[in-house]
N, C-alpha and C positions, 0 to 999 in steps of 0.2 A: 549801703555805701553810696555816696555820690561819686561821680566819675572823678579821677585824679586830675586836678587842674594845676596850672603852672607851678605855684609854690609848693603845693602838696606833693606833686609828682617829683619835683626836684629834691624835696626833703626825703622822700622815700628812696630815691636813687642815691646809692652810696651809703644808705643806712641799713637798718634791719628789715626794711620793707614794711608795708602796711598789712596788718593782720585782720582777718575777717572777724567781725564781732557779732555773734548771734543775738537775737532779741531775747531779753531776759524773760525767763519763764516758759520759753518755747523749746521743748526738748528736742523736737525733730530738727529745728533750725540749728540748735547747738550741735547736734550730731553732724549735720551737713557741714557746718563751718569748721568743726574740729577735724573732719576727714578731708577737707579741701586740699591740704598739702599732699595727700597721697592719691588724689583723684586725677583722672585724665583731664586735659584741657577742655575737651568737649563737655565733660561732666561739670567742670567748674562753670562754664558758660551756662549750661542748663540750670544749675542751681542758682546762678545769679539772677535768673529771670524772676524768681520769687524772693530771693535774699540778695539784694545788690551788693552787700558787704563782701560776699564770697568772691566777687570779681577781682578784688585786690590781690588774690593769689596769682593771677596772670601777670600783674604788674611785678610782683615779687619774683616770678620766674624769669621774666624776659626784659625787664627795664634796662638792665646793664647791656644786654646784647643789642637792643634797639638803639640805645644811646651811642654805643661804640660805632655801629653801622652809620648812623647819621653824622656823627662827628668826623668820620673819615671822608664823608662826602662834602659836608658843609662847614666843618670846623666845630670846635667844642662849644663856642658861644651859642650858635644856632641849635646845637644838639639838645641842649636843655629844654628849650621850648618845643621843638619838634618831637622829642621823645614823649613829653607830657601830652602833646596834642594827639599823638598816635593812640595813646590809651584812652583819651577822652572820646575820640572817634570810635574806637573799638567798643567802648562801653555803650555809647549811643546806638551802635549798630549791632549789638550782641544778639538781638532777636532775629537777625538775618543770618547768623552764623549757621553753617551746615553742621549739625550735630553728629553726622556720620563721619566727620573728620576728627579723629581723636587728638591731633596736635594742632595748636593754634599758631605756631611759629610762621608758616607761610602767610597766613591771614594778616598777622601783625606786620610782617615785612612788606606785604603788599600795601598796607595803609601807609607805612613809613615812606615807601618809595613814591607813592602818589603825592605825599606831602613834600618830599624833596622836589618832585616835579614842578611844584609851585615856585621853586627857587632855582630854576634852570640857569638863569643869567648869573646868579650869585655863585653857583657851583662852577660854571665855566670860567668866571673871572678868577675864582680861587685856584682852579687848576692851572690856568695860564700864568698866574702870579708865581705859583710853585715852580712851574717850568722855567720861567725867566730867572728865578733865583738860582737855579742850578745850571744856567746856560754858561758854557765855557768861553765867555767873551772878555775875560780878564777882570770884570767887575760884576758882582752880584747885587742883589737888592740892598744889602747893607754896605756896599762898597768894599767888599773883601778884596785883598790883593790876589794876583794870579796864583801864587803858590797855594793859598788857602782854597782857591776855587778848584784847582787841579785835585787837591786832596779830597774835596767834597765829591768830585766826579767819580772817585773810586770807592766812595763810602755808600752806606745805605741811603744817606740823604740825596746823594747824586742820583741814585737809582730811582728814588721816589720822585725827584724832580722830572726826570726823563719820562717816567710813567705818567706823571700828571699831564705832561704835554700830549702824550698819546691819548689819554682818556679825554682830554678837552676836545680833541679832534674827532672823537667818535660821535655819530648821531645819538641823540638821547635814548632812543629805543635800544640801541646796541649797548650803550653804557649801563642802562638799567639791568639788562640781563647779565652782563659780565660781572657787575658789582654785587648783585644780589646772590650770585653763585660764589664769587671769590671772597667777598667780605661778609655776606650773610650766611655762607656755608650751607646753602640750600642745594638739593639735588635737582635734576631736571623737572621731575614731577612737581616738587614743591615750588620751584621757580615759576612754572607754568600756572600753578594755583595762585601764587602771589601776584603775578602780573596779569592774570586773566587772559592768557594766550595759550594755544595748543602746545604740547610738548615739542612737536616738530618745529614750531616757530622758535622756541627756546634754543633748540639745537642749532638751527640755522643762524640765528642772530649771534649766538655765542661763538660759533665757528668764524663768522665774518669779523666779529669784534676782536677775537684773538689773532686772526690773520693780520688785521690792521695794526694791532699793538706790536706784533713781532716785526712787521715791516718797519715800523717807526723806531724800534729799539734794536735793529740789527740782528733780529732772530731771537732775542730774549723775550720771555713772557713772565714777568714777576707776579702776575695774577694767578698763574697756574699753581695748583697744589697737588699733592700726591694722590688725593682721593678723587680728582676730577676724572670723569669717565673719558676714555680715549675716543669714544665714538663722536665726541663733540667736534673732533677734527675732521669728521667725515659727514657732518650733519647736513 
């Protein structure tokens, strides 16, 4: 298999996914490919070193998650290309993958986050625009009247706009940790793996990020989920 490129990756996303295709006449490769859907991520990467088609299984498993994560940060239009690029980079770097790590999710989120990092200005502009659209100034981005603007402030859209402003104000290193945990659903160890920093650094940055978000939102923290470990508050 060649690495999934723009059009191929976008075709796979939202479809049935690309299936591994073993070489005709090679029984061992056929067995590897047919078993890929039940194998650990590390096993898939290992097999892909000799049978590149097998790597498509990781795309099938994680393309939707990566697309969703990037879309929330940069918008749906950018997400198509960056999701595809994430798997291209992963395919190219698969020989450097630590095969002692059974799950590839942190690795893929790390690649995606690094790619988002190349679009810092675009992300900040998008967040600021979302914040302005929800600002209670009587007129929004579309020229909505005050009554509609007030309604939006008590809706989920209003909450997202306020959150966007708080996220835009965060240093990039804090925003990366916060969003890879909140939107990527990674735990501390996985976030540390994804971002290439110690677990203690993840805790510290997450604590500072959440503190700033709460300060900006009057004590609320929409990024918190029930499964976030409370020790983040004391990191």
